[in-house]
mmCIF file of the N, C-alpha and C atoms, coordinates in Angstrom:
data_MODEL
# 
_entry.id   MODEL 
# 
loop_
_atom_site.group_PDB 
_atom_site.id 
_atom_site.type_symbol 
_atom_site.label_atom_id 
_atom_site.label_alt_id 
_atom_site.label_comp_id 
_atom_site.label_asym_id 
_atom_site.label_entity_id 
_atom_site.label_seq_id 
_atom_site.pdbx_PDB_ins_code 
_atom_site.Cartn_x 
_atom_site.Cartn_y 
_atom_site.Cartn_z 
_atom_site.occupancy 
_atom_site.B_iso_or_equiv 
_atom_site.pdbx_formal_charge 
_atom_site.auth_seq_id 
_atom_site.auth_comp_id 
_atom_site.auth_asym_id 
_atom_site.auth_atom_id 
_atom_site.pdbx_PDB_model_num 
ATOM 1   N N  . MET A 1 1  ? 8.712  -19.171 11.604 1.00 0.00 ? 1  MET A N  1 
ATOM 2   C CA . MET A 1 1  ? 8.293  -18.008 10.802 1.00 0.00 ? 1  MET A CA 1 
ATOM 3   C C  . MET A 1 1  ? 9.507  -16.893 10.896 1.00 0.00 ? 1  MET A C  1 
ATOM 4   N N  . TYR A 1 2  ? 9.748  -16.367 9.709  1.00 0.00 ? 2  TYR A N  1 
ATOM 5   C CA . TYR A 1 2  ? 10.598 -15.313 9.581  1.00 0.00 ? 2  TYR A CA 1 
ATOM 6   C C  . TYR A 1 2  ? 10.105 -13.948 9.499  1.00 0.00 ? 2  TYR A C  1 
ATOM 7   N N  . ILE A 1 3  ? 11.186 -13.014 9.729  1.00 0.00 ? 3  ILE A N  1 
ATOM 8   C CA . ILE A 1 3  ? 10.889 -11.502 9.731  1.00 0.00 ? 3  ILE A CA 1 
ATOM 9   C C  . ILE A 1 3  ? 11.763 -10.755 9.006  1.00 0.00 ? 3  ILE A C  1 
ATOM 10  N N  . ILE A 1 4  ? 11.345 -9.833  8.198  1.00 0.00 ? 4  ILE A N  1 
ATOM 11  C CA . ILE A 1 4  ? 12.279 -8.969  7.529  1.00 0.00 ? 4  ILE A CA 1 
ATOM 12  C C  . ILE A 1 4  ? 11.968 -7.576  7.624  1.00 0.00 ? 4  ILE A C  1 
ATOM 13  N N  . LYS A 1 5  ? 12.649 -6.712  8.018  1.00 0.00 ? 5  LYS A N  1 
ATOM 14  C CA . LYS A 1 5  ? 12.446 -5.302  8.177  1.00 0.00 ? 5  LYS A CA 1 
ATOM 15  C C  . LYS A 1 5  ? 12.982 -4.491  6.876  1.00 0.00 ? 5  LYS A C  1 
ATOM 16  N N  . VAL A 1 6  ? 12.098 -3.898  6.260  1.00 0.00 ? 6  VAL A N  1 
ATOM 17  C CA . VAL A 1 6  ? 12.447 -3.235  4.929  1.00 0.00 ? 6  VAL A CA 1 
ATOM 18  C C  . VAL A 1 6  ? 12.531 -1.735  5.218  1.00 0.00 ? 6  VAL A C  1 
ATOM 19  N N  . LYS A 1 7  ? 13.579 -0.965  4.827  1.00 0.00 ? 7  LYS A N  1 
ATOM 20  C CA . LYS A 1 7  ? 13.733 0.500   5.011  1.00 0.00 ? 7  LYS A CA 1 
ATOM 21  C C  . LYS A 1 7  ? 13.101 1.064   3.788  1.00 0.00 ? 7  LYS A C  1 
ATOM 22  N N  . GLY A 1 8  ? 12.292 1.973   4.184  1.00 0.00 ? 8  GLY A N  1 
ATOM 23  C CA . GLY A 1 8  ? 11.641 2.920   3.332  1.00 0.00 ? 8  GLY A CA 1 
ATOM 24  C C  . GLY A 1 8  ? 12.556 3.891   2.913  1.00 0.00 ? 8  GLY A C  1 
ATOM 25  N N  . ILE A 1 9  ? 11.975 4.770   1.652  1.00 0.00 ? 9  ILE A N  1 
ATOM 26  C CA . ILE A 1 9  ? 12.940 5.822   1.079  1.00 0.00 ? 9  ILE A CA 1 
ATOM 27  C C  . ILE A 1 9  ? 11.757 6.881   0.917  1.00 0.00 ? 9  ILE A C  1 
ATOM 28  N N  . ALA A 1 10 ? 12.327 7.993   1.028  1.00 0.00 ? 10 ALA A N  1 
ATOM 29  C CA . ALA A 1 10 ? 11.490 9.365   0.775  1.00 0.00 ? 10 ALA A CA 1 
ATOM 30  C C  . ALA A 1 10 ? 10.324 9.142   1.382  1.00 0.00 ? 10 ALA A C  1 
ATOM 31  N N  . LYS A 1 11 ? 9.120  9.301   0.787  1.00 0.00 ? 11 LYS A N  1 
ATOM 32  C CA . LYS A 1 11 ? 7.746  9.081   1.624  1.00 0.00 ? 11 LYS A CA 1 
ATOM 33  C C  . LYS A 1 11 ? 7.150  7.766   1.857  1.00 0.00 ? 11 LYS A C  1 
ATOM 34  N N  . ILE A 1 12 ? 7.982  6.868   1.262  1.00 0.00 ? 12 ILE A N  1 
ATOM 35  C CA . ILE A 1 12 ? 7.505  5.364   1.717  1.00 0.00 ? 12 ILE A CA 1 
ATOM 36  C C  . ILE A 1 12 ? 8.063  5.044   3.120  1.00 0.00 ? 12 ILE A C  1 
ATOM 37  N N  . PRO A 1 13 ? 7.104  4.725   3.909  1.00 0.00 ? 13 PRO A N  1 
ATOM 38  C CA . PRO A 1 13 ? 7.662  4.139   5.412  1.00 0.00 ? 13 PRO A CA 1 
ATOM 39  C C  . PRO A 1 13 ? 8.307  2.885   5.470  1.00 0.00 ? 13 PRO A C  1 
ATOM 40  N N  . ASP A 1 14 ? 8.953  2.637   6.499  1.00 0.00 ? 14 ASP A N  1 
ATOM 41  C CA . ASP A 1 14 ? 9.535  1.328   6.876  1.00 0.00 ? 14 ASP A CA 1 
ATOM 42  C C  . ASP A 1 14 ? 8.279  0.334   6.962  1.00 0.00 ? 14 ASP A C  1 
ATOM 43  N N  . TYR A 1 15 ? 8.721  -0.848  6.546  1.00 0.00 ? 15 TYR A N  1 
ATOM 44  C CA . TYR A 1 15 ? 7.700  -1.883  6.582  1.00 0.00 ? 15 TYR A CA 1 
ATOM 45  C C  . TYR A 1 15 ? 8.425  -3.157  7.204  1.00 0.00 ? 15 TYR A C  1 
ATOM 46  N N  . VAL A 1 16 ? 7.445  -4.216  7.574  1.00 0.00 ? 16 VAL A N  1 
ATOM 47  C CA . VAL A 1 16 ? 7.856  -5.421  8.047  1.00 0.00 ? 16 VAL A CA 1 
ATOM 48  C C  . VAL A 1 16 ? 7.195  -6.639  7.211  1.00 0.00 ? 16 VAL A C  1 
ATOM 49  N N  . GLN A 1 17 ? 7.881  -7.613  7.026  1.00 0.00 ? 17 GLN A N  1 
ATOM 50  C CA . GLN A 1 17 ? 7.381  -8.805  6.212  1.00 0.00 ? 17 GLN A CA 1 
ATOM 51  C C  . GLN A 1 17 ? 7.462  -9.843  7.270  1.00 0.00 ? 17 GLN A C  1 
ATOM 52  N N  . LEU A 1 18 ? 6.389  -10.681 7.455  1.00 0.00 ? 18 LEU A N  1 
ATOM 53  C CA . LEU A 1 18 ? 6.358  -11.986 8.149  1.00 0.00 ? 18 LEU A CA 1 
ATOM 54  C C  . LEU A 1 18 ? 6.039  -12.983 7.061  1.00 0.00 ? 18 LEU A C  1 
ATOM 55  N N  . ARG A 1 19 ? 7.126  -14.056 7.202  1.00 0.00 ? 19 ARG A N  1 
ATOM 56  C CA . ARG A 1 19 ? 6.873  -15.009 6.186  1.00 0.00 ? 19 ARG A CA 1 
ATOM 57  C C  . ARG A 1 19 ? 7.128  -16.501 7.028  1.00 0.00 ? 19 ARG A C  1 
ATOM 58  N N  . ASP A 1 20 ? 6.344  -17.525 6.445  1.00 0.00 ? 20 ASP A N  1 
ATOM 59  C CA . ASP A 1 20 ? 6.286  -18.730 7.001  1.00 0.00 ? 20 ASP A CA 1 
ATOM 60  C C  . ASP A 1 20 ? 7.595  -19.686 6.622  1.00 0.00 ? 20 ASP A C  1 
ATOM 61  N N  . GLU A 1 21 ? 7.539  -20.963 6.970  1.00 0.00 ? 21 GLU A N  1 
ATOM 62  C CA . GLU A 1 21 ? 8.793  -21.795 6.720  1.00 0.00 ? 21 GLU A CA 1 
ATOM 63  C C  . GLU A 1 21 ? 8.938  -21.877 5.352  1.00 0.00 ? 21 GLU A C  1 
ATOM 64  N N  . LYS A 1 22 ? 8.184  -21.833 4.419  1.00 0.00 ? 22 LYS A N  1 
ATOM 65  C CA . LYS A 1 22 ? 8.070  -21.916 3.018  1.00 0.00 ? 22 LYS A CA 1 
ATOM 66  C C  . LYS A 1 22 ? 8.521  -20.658 2.350  1.00 0.00 ? 22 LYS A C  1 
ATOM 67  N N  . PHE A 1 23 ? 8.692  -19.434 3.153  1.00 0.00 ? 23 PHE A N  1 
ATOM 68  C CA . PHE A 1 23 ? 8.952  -18.072 2.710  1.00 0.00 ? 23 PHE A CA 1 
ATOM 69  C C  . PHE A 1 23 ? 7.610  -17.575 2.215  1.00 0.00 ? 23 PHE A C  1 
ATOM 70  N N  . THR A 1 24 ? 6.399  -17.986 2.325  1.00 0.00 ? 24 THR A N  1 
ATOM 71  C CA . THR A 1 24 ? 5.307  -17.323 1.776  1.00 0.00 ? 24 THR A CA 1 
ATOM 72  C C  . THR A 1 24 ? 4.785  -16.125 2.658  1.00 0.00 ? 24 THR A C  1 
ATOM 73  N N  . LEU A 1 25 ? 4.594  -15.203 2.045  1.00 0.00 ? 25 LEU A N  1 
ATOM 74  C CA . LEU A 1 25 ? 4.304  -13.854 2.805  1.00 0.00 ? 25 LEU A CA 1 
ATOM 75  C C  . LEU A 1 25 ? 2.964  -14.028 3.609  1.00 0.00 ? 25 LEU A C  1 
ATOM 76  N N  . LEU A 1 26 ? 3.063  -13.975 4.991  1.00 0.00 ? 26 LEU A N  1 
ATOM 77  C CA . LEU A 1 26 ? 1.875  -13.898 5.824  1.00 0.00 ? 26 LEU A CA 1 
ATOM 78  C C  . LEU A 1 26 ? 1.341  -12.504 6.012  1.00 0.00 ? 26 LEU A C  1 
ATOM 79  N N  . ALA A 1 27 ? 2.246  -11.535 6.235  1.00 0.00 ? 27 ALA A N  1 
ATOM 80  C CA . ALA A 1 27 ? 1.704  -10.236 6.671  1.00 0.00 ? 27 ALA A CA 1 
ATOM 81  C C  . ALA A 1 27 ? 2.875  -9.231  6.147  1.00 0.00 ? 27 ALA A C  1 
ATOM 82  N N  . TYR A 1 28 ? 2.473  -7.968  5.836  1.00 0.00 ? 28 TYR A N  1 
ATOM 83  C CA . TYR A 1 28 ? 3.144  -6.990  5.386  1.00 0.00 ? 28 TYR A CA 1 
ATOM 84  C C  . TYR A 1 28 ? 2.602  -5.644  6.015  1.00 0.00 ? 28 TYR A C  1 
ATOM 85  N N  . PHE A 1 29 ? 3.269  -5.058  6.893  1.00 0.00 ? 29 PHE A N  1 
ATOM 86  C CA . PHE A 1 29 ? 2.730  -4.016  7.625  1.00 0.00 ? 29 PHE A CA 1 
ATOM 87  C C  . PHE A 1 29 ? 3.728  -3.032  8.037  1.00 0.00 ? 29 PHE A C  1 
ATOM 88  N N  . ARG A 1 30 ? 3.218  -1.763  8.108  1.00 0.00 ? 30 ARG A N  1 
ATOM 89  C CA . ARG A 1 30 ? 4.127  -0.575  8.455  1.00 0.00 ? 30 ARG A CA 1 
ATOM 90  C C  . ARG A 1 30 ? 4.562  -0.892  10.024 1.00 0.00 ? 30 ARG A C  1 
ATOM 91  N N  . VAL A 1 31 ? 5.888  -0.327  10.068 1.00 0.00 ? 31 VAL A N  1 
ATOM 92  C CA . VAL A 1 31 ? 6.460  -0.567  11.466 1.00 0.00 ? 31 VAL A CA 1 
ATOM 93  C C  . VAL A 1 31 ? 5.747  0.137   12.662 1.00 0.00 ? 31 VAL A C  1 
ATOM 94  N N  . ASP A 1 32 ? 5.301  1.288   12.218 1.00 0.00 ? 32 ASP A N  1 
ATOM 95  C CA . ASP A 1 32 ? 4.517  1.920   13.209 1.00 0.00 ? 32 ASP A CA 1 
ATOM 96  C C  . ASP A 1 32 ? 3.072  1.832   13.410 1.00 0.00 ? 32 ASP A C  1 
ATOM 97  N N  . ARG A 1 33 ? 2.421  0.685   12.477 1.00 0.00 ? 33 ARG A N  1 
ATOM 98  C CA . ARG A 1 33 ? 0.981  0.310   12.679 1.00 0.00 ? 33 ARG A CA 1 
ATOM 99  C C  . ARG A 1 33 ? 0.889  -1.202  12.409 1.00 0.00 ? 33 ARG A C  1 
ATOM 100 N N  . PRO A 1 34 ? 1.371  -1.950  13.361 1.00 0.00 ? 34 PRO A N  1 
ATOM 101 C CA . PRO A 1 34 ? 1.338  -3.566  13.331 1.00 0.00 ? 34 PRO A CA 1 
ATOM 102 C C  . PRO A 1 34 ? 0.037  -3.880  14.011 1.00 0.00 ? 34 PRO A C  1 
ATOM 103 N N  . ASP A 1 35 ? -0.993 -3.256  14.495 1.00 0.00 ? 35 ASP A N  1 
ATOM 104 C CA . ASP A 1 35 ? -2.084 -3.813  15.274 1.00 0.00 ? 35 ASP A CA 1 
ATOM 105 C C  . ASP A 1 35 ? -2.874 -4.794  14.523 1.00 0.00 ? 35 ASP A C  1 
ATOM 106 N N  . LYS A 1 36 ? -3.494 -4.464  13.445 1.00 0.00 ? 36 LYS A N  1 
ATOM 107 C CA . LYS A 1 36 ? -4.506 -5.271  12.851 1.00 0.00 ? 36 LYS A CA 1 
ATOM 108 C C  . LYS A 1 36 ? -3.669 -6.490  12.263 1.00 0.00 ? 36 LYS A C  1 
ATOM 109 N N  . SER A 1 37 ? -2.588 -6.480  11.658 1.00 0.00 ? 37 SER A N  1 
ATOM 110 C CA . SER A 1 37 ? -1.885 -7.563  10.976 1.00 0.00 ? 37 SER A CA 1 
ATOM 111 C C  . SER A 1 37 ? -1.619 -8.648  11.975 1.00 0.00 ? 37 SER A C  1 
ATOM 112 N N  . LEU A 1 38 ? -1.061 -8.189  13.084 1.00 0.00 ? 38 LEU A N  1 
ATOM 113 C CA . LEU A 1 38 ? -0.768 -9.211  14.140 1.00 0.00 ? 38 LEU A CA 1 
ATOM 114 C C  . LEU A 1 38 ? -1.935 -9.858  14.657 1.00 0.00 ? 38 LEU A C  1 
ATOM 115 N N  . GLU A 1 39 ? -3.068 -9.115  14.969 1.00 0.00 ? 39 GLU A N  1 
ATOM 116 C CA . GLU A 1 39 ? -4.166 -9.711  15.376 1.00 0.00 ? 39 GLU A CA 1 
ATOM 117 C C  . GLU A 1 39 ? -4.820 -10.747 14.535 1.00 0.00 ? 39 GLU A C  1 
ATOM 118 N N  . LYS A 1 40 ? -4.718 -10.261 13.047 1.00 0.00 ? 40 LYS A N  1 
ATOM 119 C CA . LYS A 1 40 ? -5.381 -11.153 12.242 1.00 0.00 ? 40 LYS A CA 1 
ATOM 120 C C  . LYS A 1 40 ? -4.583 -12.587 12.162 1.00 0.00 ? 40 LYS A C  1 
ATOM 121 N N  . LEU A 1 41 ? -3.397 -12.612 12.479 1.00 0.00 ? 41 LEU A N  1 
ATOM 122 C CA . LEU A 1 41 ? -2.586 -13.778 12.369 1.00 0.00 ? 41 LEU A CA 1 
ATOM 123 C C  . LEU A 1 41 ? -2.364 -14.521 13.757 1.00 0.00 ? 41 LEU A C  1 
ATOM 124 N N  . GLY A 1 42 ? -3.236 -13.918 14.655 1.00 0.00 ? 42 GLY A N  1 
ATOM 125 C CA . GLY A 1 42 ? -3.458 -14.582 16.087 1.00 0.00 ? 42 GLY A CA 1 
ATOM 126 C C  . GLY A 1 42 ? -2.143 -14.220 16.935 1.00 0.00 ? 42 GLY A C  1 
ATOM 127 N N  . PHE A 1 43 ? -1.421 -13.329 16.639 1.00 0.00 ? 43 PHE A N  1 
ATOM 128 C CA . PHE A 1 43 ? -0.323 -12.835 17.509 1.00 0.00 ? 43 PHE A CA 1 
ATOM 129 C C  . PHE A 1 43 ? -0.677 -11.470 18.388 1.00 0.00 ? 43 PHE A C  1 
ATOM 130 N N  . GLY A 1 44 ? -1.715 -11.113 18.492 1.00 0.00 ? 44 GLY A N  1 
ATOM 131 C CA . GLY A 1 44 ? -2.338 -9.972  19.357 1.00 0.00 ? 44 GLY A CA 1 
ATOM 132 C C  . GLY A 1 44 ? -1.723 -9.866  20.742 1.00 0.00 ? 44 GLY A C  1 
ATOM 133 N N  . ASP A 1 45 ? -1.624 -11.176 21.268 1.00 0.00 ? 45 ASP A N  1 
ATOM 134 C CA . ASP A 1 45 ? -1.232 -11.346 22.693 1.00 0.00 ? 45 ASP A CA 1 
ATOM 135 C C  . ASP A 1 45 ? 0.377  -11.098 22.631 1.00 0.00 ? 45 ASP A C  1 
ATOM 136 N N  . LYS A 1 46 ? 1.009  -11.410 21.584 1.00 0.00 ? 46 LYS A N  1 
ATOM 137 C CA . LYS A 1 46 ? 2.511  -11.330 21.523 1.00 0.00 ? 46 LYS A CA 1 
ATOM 138 C C  . LYS A 1 46 ? 3.042  -10.079 20.986 1.00 0.00 ? 46 LYS A C  1 
ATOM 139 N N  . GLN A 1 47 ? 2.183  -9.106  20.586 1.00 0.00 ? 47 GLN A N  1 
ATOM 140 C CA . GLN A 1 47 ? 2.434  -8.149  19.866 1.00 0.00 ? 47 GLN A CA 1 
ATOM 141 C C  . GLN A 1 47 ? 3.613  -7.106  20.515 1.00 0.00 ? 47 GLN A C  1 
ATOM 142 N N  . GLU A 1 48 ? 3.765  -7.090  21.728 1.00 0.00 ? 48 GLU A N  1 
ATOM 143 C CA . GLU A 1 48 ? 4.674  -6.227  22.510 1.00 0.00 ? 48 GLU A CA 1 
ATOM 144 C C  . GLU A 1 48 ? 6.088  -6.886  22.361 1.00 0.00 ? 48 GLU A C  1 
ATOM 145 N N  . LYS A 1 49 ? 6.135  -8.236  22.380 1.00 0.00 ? 49 LYS A N  1 
ATOM 146 C CA . LYS A 1 49 ? 7.386  -9.119  22.119 1.00 0.00 ? 49 LYS A CA 1 
ATOM 147 C C  . LYS A 1 49 ? 7.786  -8.952  20.736 1.00 0.00 ? 49 LYS A C  1 
ATOM 148 N N  . ILE A 1 50 ? 6.888  -9.016  19.898 1.00 0.00 ? 50 ILE A N  1 
ATOM 149 C CA . ILE A 1 50 ? 7.423  -9.062  18.349 1.00 0.00 ? 50 ILE A CA 1 
ATOM 150 C C  . ILE A 1 50 ? 7.847  -7.661  17.844 1.00 0.00 ? 50 ILE A C  1 
ATOM 151 N N  . MET A 1 51 ? 7.022  -6.605  18.451 1.00 0.00 ? 51 MET A N  1 
ATOM 152 C CA . MET A 1 51 ? 7.635  -5.294  18.179 1.00 0.00 ? 51 MET A CA 1 
ATOM 153 C C  . MET A 1 51 ? 8.866  -4.785  18.781 1.00 0.00 ? 51 MET A C  1 
ATOM 154 N N  . LYS A 1 52 ? 9.056  -5.319  19.850 1.00 0.00 ? 52 LYS A N  1 
ATOM 155 C CA . LYS A 1 52 ? 10.475 -5.104  20.480 1.00 0.00 ? 52 LYS A CA 1 
ATOM 156 C C  . LYS A 1 52 ? 11.461 -5.672  19.652 1.00 0.00 ? 52 LYS A C  1 
ATOM 157 N N  . MET A 1 53 ? 11.384 -6.994  19.297 1.00 0.00 ? 53 MET A N  1 
ATOM 158 C CA . MET A 1 53 ? 12.226 -7.565  18.291 1.00 0.00 ? 53 MET A CA 1 
ATOM 159 C C  . MET A 1 53 ? 12.535 -6.780  17.036 1.00 0.00 ? 53 MET A C  1 
ATOM 160 N N  . ILE A 1 54 ? 11.308 -6.326  16.438 1.00 0.00 ? 54 ILE A N  1 
ATOM 161 C CA . ILE A 1 54 ? 11.208 -5.724  15.222 1.00 0.00 ? 54 ILE A CA 1 
ATOM 162 C C  . ILE A 1 54 ? 12.094 -4.305  15.391 1.00 0.00 ? 54 ILE A C  1 
ATOM 163 N N  . ASN A 1 55 ? 11.944 -3.616  16.386 1.00 0.00 ? 55 ASN A N  1 
ATOM 164 C CA . ASN A 1 55 ? 12.588 -2.330  16.595 1.00 0.00 ? 55 ASN A CA 1 
ATOM 165 C C  . ASN A 1 55 ? 14.204 -2.631  16.769 1.00 0.00 ? 55 ASN A C  1 
ATOM 166 N N  . GLU A 1 56 ? 14.566 -3.744  17.436 1.00 0.00 ? 56 GLU A N  1 
ATOM 167 C CA . GLU A 1 56 ? 16.016 -3.957  17.354 1.00 0.00 ? 56 GLU A CA 1 
ATOM 168 C C  . GLU A 1 56 ? 16.542 -4.395  16.148 1.00 0.00 ? 56 GLU A C  1 
ATOM 169 N N  . LEU A 1 57 ? 15.839 -4.930  15.164 1.00 0.00 ? 57 LEU A N  1 
ATOM 170 C CA . LEU A 1 57 ? 16.276 -5.774  13.847 1.00 0.00 ? 57 LEU A CA 1 
ATOM 171 C C  . LEU A 1 57 ? 16.830 -4.723  13.066 1.00 0.00 ? 57 LEU A C  1 
ATOM 172 N N  . PRO A 1 58 ? 18.002 -4.993  12.533 1.00 0.00 ? 58 PRO A N  1 
ATOM 173 C CA . PRO A 1 58 ? 18.602 -4.345  11.416 1.00 0.00 ? 58 PRO A CA 1 
ATOM 174 C C  . PRO A 1 58 ? 17.839 -4.286  10.159 1.00 0.00 ? 58 PRO A C  1 
ATOM 175 N N  . PHE A 1 59 ? 17.752 -3.391  9.245  1.00 0.00 ? 59 PHE A N  1 
ATOM 176 C CA . PHE A 1 59 ? 17.078 -3.431  8.037  1.00 0.00 ? 59 PHE A CA 1 
ATOM 177 C C  . PHE A 1 59 ? 17.633 -4.556  7.010  1.00 0.00 ? 59 PHE A C  1 
ATOM 178 N N  . GLY A 1 60 ? 16.793 -5.143  6.414  1.00 0.00 ? 60 GLY A N  1 
ATOM 179 C CA . GLY A 1 60 ? 17.457 -6.199  5.300  1.00 0.00 ? 60 GLY A CA 1 
ATOM 180 C C  . GLY A 1 60 ? 17.767 -7.455  5.753  1.00 0.00 ? 60 GLY A C  1 
ATOM 181 N N  . GLN A 1 61 ? 17.764 -7.643  7.118  1.00 0.00 ? 61 GLN A N  1 
ATOM 182 C CA . GLN A 1 61 ? 18.144 -8.979  7.574  1.00 0.00 ? 61 GLN A CA 1 
ATOM 183 C C  . GLN A 1 61 ? 17.071 -9.965  7.830  1.00 0.00 ? 61 GLN A C  1 
ATOM 184 N N  . VAL A 1 62 ? 17.195 -11.109 7.258  1.00 0.00 ? 62 VAL A N  1 
ATOM 185 C CA . VAL A 1 62 ? 16.100 -12.310 7.631  1.00 0.00 ? 62 VAL A CA 1 
ATOM 186 C C  . VAL A 1 62 ? 16.497 -12.709 8.983  1.00 0.00 ? 62 VAL A C  1 
ATOM 187 N N  . THR A 1 63 ? 15.464 -12.945 9.810  1.00 0.00 ? 63 THR A N  1 
ATOM 188 C CA . THR A 1 63 ? 15.578 -13.373 10.992 1.00 0.00 ? 63 THR A CA 1 
ATOM 189 C C  . THR A 1 63 ? 14.418 -14.206 11.333 1.00 0.00 ? 63 THR A C  1 
ATOM 190 N N  . LYS A 1 64 ? 14.956 -15.405 12.040 1.00 0.00 ? 64 LYS A N  1 
ATOM 191 C CA . LYS A 1 64 ? 13.873 -16.586 12.305 1.00 0.00 ? 64 LYS A CA 1 
ATOM 192 C C  . LYS A 1 64 ? 13.213 -16.014 13.572 1.00 0.00 ? 64 LYS A C  1 
ATOM 193 N N  . LEU A 1 65 ? 11.957 -16.102 13.681 1.00 0.00 ? 65 LEU A N  1 
ATOM 194 C CA . LEU A 1 65 ? 11.071 -15.605 14.803 1.00 0.00 ? 65 LEU A CA 1 
ATOM 195 C C  . LEU A 1 65 ? 10.472 -16.630 15.527 1.00 0.00 ? 65 LEU A C  1 
ATOM 196 N N  . ASP A 1 66 ? 11.004 -17.005 16.769 1.00 0.00 ? 66 ASP A N  1 
ATOM 197 C CA . ASP A 1 66 ? 10.509 -17.934 17.578 1.00 0.00 ? 66 ASP A CA 1 
ATOM 198 C C  . ASP A 1 66 ? 9.567  -17.561 18.570 1.00 0.00 ? 66 ASP A C  1 
ATOM 199 N N  . ILE A 1 67 ? 8.174  -17.903 18.430 1.00 0.00 ? 67 ILE A N  1 
ATOM 200 C CA . ILE A 1 67 ? 7.261  -17.436 19.338 1.00 0.00 ? 67 ILE A CA 1 
ATOM 201 C C  . ILE A 1 67 ? 6.640  -18.753 20.096 1.00 0.00 ? 67 ILE A C  1 
# 
């Protein structure tokens, strides 16, 4: 799975995209509200680890997420 952090502008907040190996969009959620999206994908138990990585990730960089 891949993760991309997208910088918002003006009134648009920062977002995160989660994509699979074929780069198909799995989830798209606000950085400050990941709860429902991660639970829907089955990562509710790994949310803390994923959010720590998201907070450290620079904007616009595609990063492989190994969970």
